[in-house]
C-alpha positions as CSV (number, residue, x, y, z in Angstrom):
1,M,-21.8,-8.5,-35.1
2,V,-21.6,-5.5,-32.5
3,R,-24.1,-3.8,-34.9
4,D,-26.4,-6.7,-35.0
5,Q,-26.2,-7.0,-31.3
6,V,-27.0,-3.3,-31.0
7,A,-29.9,-3.5,-33.3
8,A,-31.2,-6.4,-31.3
9,D,-30.9,-4.6,-27.8
10,E,-32.7,-1.9,-29.8
11,R,-35.5,-3.8,-30.9
12,S,-36.0,-5.7,-27.2
13,G,-35.5,-2.4,-25.6
14,A,-32.5,-3.6,-23.7
15,A,-29.7,-1.3,-22.9
16,P,-26.4,-2.0,-25.2
17,A,-23.8,-4.0,-23.2
18,A,-21.1,-1.7,-22.4
19,E,-17.4,-2.7,-23.6
20,Q,-15.0,-3.0,-20.4
21,P,-11.8,-0.8,-21.1
22,A,-8.6,-2.4,-20.7
23,Q,-6.8,-2.0,-17.8
24,N,-4.4,1.1,-18.0
25,E,-0.7,0.9,-16.8
26,E,-1.6,2.7,-13.5
27,Q,-4.1,0.0,-12.7
28,R,-1.7,-2.8,-13.2
29,R,0.8,-1.3,-10.6
30,P,0.8,-3.0,-7.5
31,V,-0.4,-0.9,-4.5
32,I,2.0,-1.2,-1.5
33,G,1.2,0.1,2.0
34,V,3.7,1.5,4.4
35,I,2.4,1.4,7.9
36,G,4.1,2.6,11.2
37,D,4.0,5.3,13.7
38,G,3.6,9.0,13.3
39,Q,6.7,10.0,15.4
40,P,8.7,12.5,13.6
41,G,12.2,12.5,13.5
42,S,12.7,8.9,14.5
43,A,15.2,6.2,13.4
44,R,11.9,4.6,11.8
45,E,11.2,7.6,9.9
46,R,14.6,7.3,8.2
47,L,14.1,3.7,7.5
48,A,10.7,4.4,6.0
49,A,12.4,6.8,3.8
50,E,14.6,4.0,2.5
51,V,11.6,1.8,2.0
52,G,9.9,4.6,0.0
53,A,12.8,5.0,-2.3
54,E,13.0,1.3,-2.9
55,L,9.3,1.0,-3.6
56,A,9.8,3.9,-6.2
57,K,12.5,1.7,-7.7
58,A,10.2,-1.0,-7.8
59,G,7.6,1.1,-9.8
60,V,4.8,0.4,-7.3
61,H,2.2,2.8,-6.1
62,L,2.6,3.7,-2.5
63,V,-0.2,4.1,0.1
64,C,0.0,5.6,3.5
65,G,-1.8,7.2,6.4
66,G,-0.7,10.5,4.9
67,L,0.9,12.4,8.2
68,G,4.1,12.4,9.9
69,G,6.7,10.0,11.1
70,C,6.9,6.7,9.1
71,M,4.1,8.0,6.6
72,A,6.1,11.1,5.8
73,G,9.4,9.2,5.7
74,A,8.0,7.1,3.4
75,S,6.4,9.5,1.0
76,R,9.6,11.7,0.8
77,G,11.7,8.6,0.2
78,Y,9.1,7.7,-2.8
79,K,9.1,11.2,-4.1
80,E,13.0,12.1,-4.1
81,A,13.5,8.8,-5.7
82,N,11.1,9.7,-8.5
83,G,8.3,7.0,-8.0
84,P,6.6,6.5,-11.2
85,G,3.4,5.7,-9.5
86,I,1.1,7.8,-7.2
87,C,1.7,8.6,-3.3
88,L,-1.5,8.4,-1.8
89,G,-2.3,9.6,1.7
90,I,-5.6,8.3,3.2
91,L,-6.0,10.7,6.0
92,P,-7.9,10.3,9.4
93,G,-9.0,13.9,9.7
94,T,-11.3,15.9,7.5
95,S,-8.7,18.4,5.9
96,R,-6.3,17.7,3.0
97,K,-3.9,20.3,4.8
98,E,-2.9,17.7,7.3
99,A,-1.3,15.6,4.7
100,N,2.7,15.6,4.6
101,P,4.2,17.6,1.5
102,W,5.3,14.7,-0.3
103,V,1.6,13.2,-0.6
104,D,0.3,13.3,-4.3
105,L,-3.0,12.7,-3.3
106,A,-4.5,13.3,0.0
107,I,-7.9,11.5,0.9
108,P,-9.4,13.1,3.9
109,T,-11.9,10.5,5.5
110,G,-13.0,11.9,8.7
111,V,-13.2,8.7,10.3
112,N,-10.1,9.2,12.7
113,S,-8.8,5.9,14.0
114,A,-10.8,4.0,11.6
115,Q,-8.7,5.2,8.7
116,G,-6.4,2.2,9.1
117,A,-9.2,-0.2,7.9
118,L,-9.1,2.0,4.7
119,V,-5.7,1.8,4.3
120,A,-5.6,-1.9,4.7
121,M,-8.5,-2.2,2.4
122,A,-6.5,0.0,-0.3
123,V,-3.4,-2.0,-0.6
124,D,-2.2,-5.1,-2.2
125,A,0.4,-5.8,0.4
126,A,2.2,-3.8,3.1
127,I,5.3,-3.2,5.0
128,V,5.3,-2.1,8.7
129,L,7.6,-0.3,11.0
130,G,7.4,-0.3,14.6
131,G,3.8,1.1,15.3
132,G,1.4,0.9,18.2
133,G,-2.2,-0.5,18.4
134,G,-3.5,1.1,15.4
135,T,-0.9,-0.3,13.4
136,L,-1.4,-3.9,14.7
137,S,-5.1,-3.5,13.7
138,E,-4.1,-2.7,10.4
139,V,-1.8,-5.8,10.3
140,G,-4.6,-7.9,11.5
141,L,-7.1,-6.6,8.8
142,L,-4.3,-7.3,6.2
143,L,-3.5,-10.8,7.3
144,R,-7.4,-11.4,7.9
145,D,-7.6,-10.5,3.8
146,G,-4.6,-12.9,3.0
147,K,-2.5,-9.8,2.0
148,P,1.1,-10.1,2.3
149,V,2.9,-8.5,5.1
150,V,6.5,-7.7,5.7
151,A,8.0,-6.4,9.1
152,L,11.3,-4.4,9.5
153,D,13.3,-6.0,12.0
154,R,14.5,-4.1,15.1
155,T,11.8,-1.4,14.8
156,G,10.0,-2.3,17.8
157,G,6.2,-2.3,18.4
158,A,3.8,-4.0,16.2
159,A,6.5,-5.0,13.5
160,E,8.4,-6.7,16.5
161,L,5.1,-8.4,17.8
162,V,4.3,-9.9,14.2
163,G,7.4,-10.2,12.3
164,G,8.8,-13.5,11.5
165,R,5.8,-15.2,13.2
166,D,3.1,-17.4,12.0
167,L,-0.6,-16.0,12.8
168,G,-3.0,-18.7,12.1
169,R,-2.6,-19.8,8.5
170,V,-0.5,-16.6,7.6
171,S,3.1,-16.0,8.2
172,V,4.5,-12.4,8.3
173,R,8.0,-12.2,6.9
174,L,10.8,-10.4,8.8
175,A,13.3,-8.3,6.8
176,Q,16.8,-7.2,7.9
177,G,16.6,-3.8,5.6
178,A,14.4,-1.7,3.4
179,R,15.6,-3.4,0.1
180,E,15.1,-6.8,1.5
181,A,11.6,-5.9,2.8
182,V,10.6,-4.7,-0.6
183,R,11.8,-7.6,-2.4
184,M,10.0,-9.9,0.0
185,V,6.8,-7.8,-0.4
186,L,6.9,-8.3,-4.1
187,D,7.9,-11.7,-4.0
188,A,5.0,-12.6,-1.7
189,L,2.7,-10.6,-3.9
190,H,3.8,-12.6,-6.8
191,E,3.2,-15.9,-5.3
192,R,-0.4,-14.7,-4.5
193,N,-1.2,-13.1,-7.7
194,P,1.7,-13.3,-10.4
195,Q,-0.1,-10.4,-12.7
196,K,0.4,-8.2,-9.7
197,A,4.2,-8.3,-9.8
198,I,6.8,-5.9,-10.9
199,D,10.4,-7.0,-10.6
200,I,12.8,-4.5,-8.3
201,E,15.8,-3.1,-10.0
202,K,18.7,-5.3,-9.4
């Protein structure tokens, strides 16, 4: 049948239809963002490392802004826990050298503060720790697109402003710790799209 179609295409001058390749395992992994401030050495960075480790156990890809603070913490936790996916850093600047050392793949964008919009677009869902106006704008973009957001309690900033609140028709879940945050974000993702779910290890 395929040969007949190719022959028909050749007779008509039409280009043969390309077969769509099946999704590979990496494409099926959920992509979870960790967003927050870039302040190094903070309690939020340490908590972000716990979040990164839990995401590694869950078998997802991790996306962050690729710099320091919460971004470095999440990346480090993910790599130290041997996450099976990719740790992607979407950088605001123009040089890969800006990336923290735990990022597998650094993408320089050169768009500065607009980089947050690219992070929000790249992920299926996100976990937020603290953060300021830039983090809050990322949360807004995620919610606009109906993507699940979970905020970490007692981390201040943007997370405190949105965590546990209904924003329009969207609810931002509030987690008490890293493991709960990862479970919540995966549960929310499963509710939105069952094919994008991977169960966290018990």
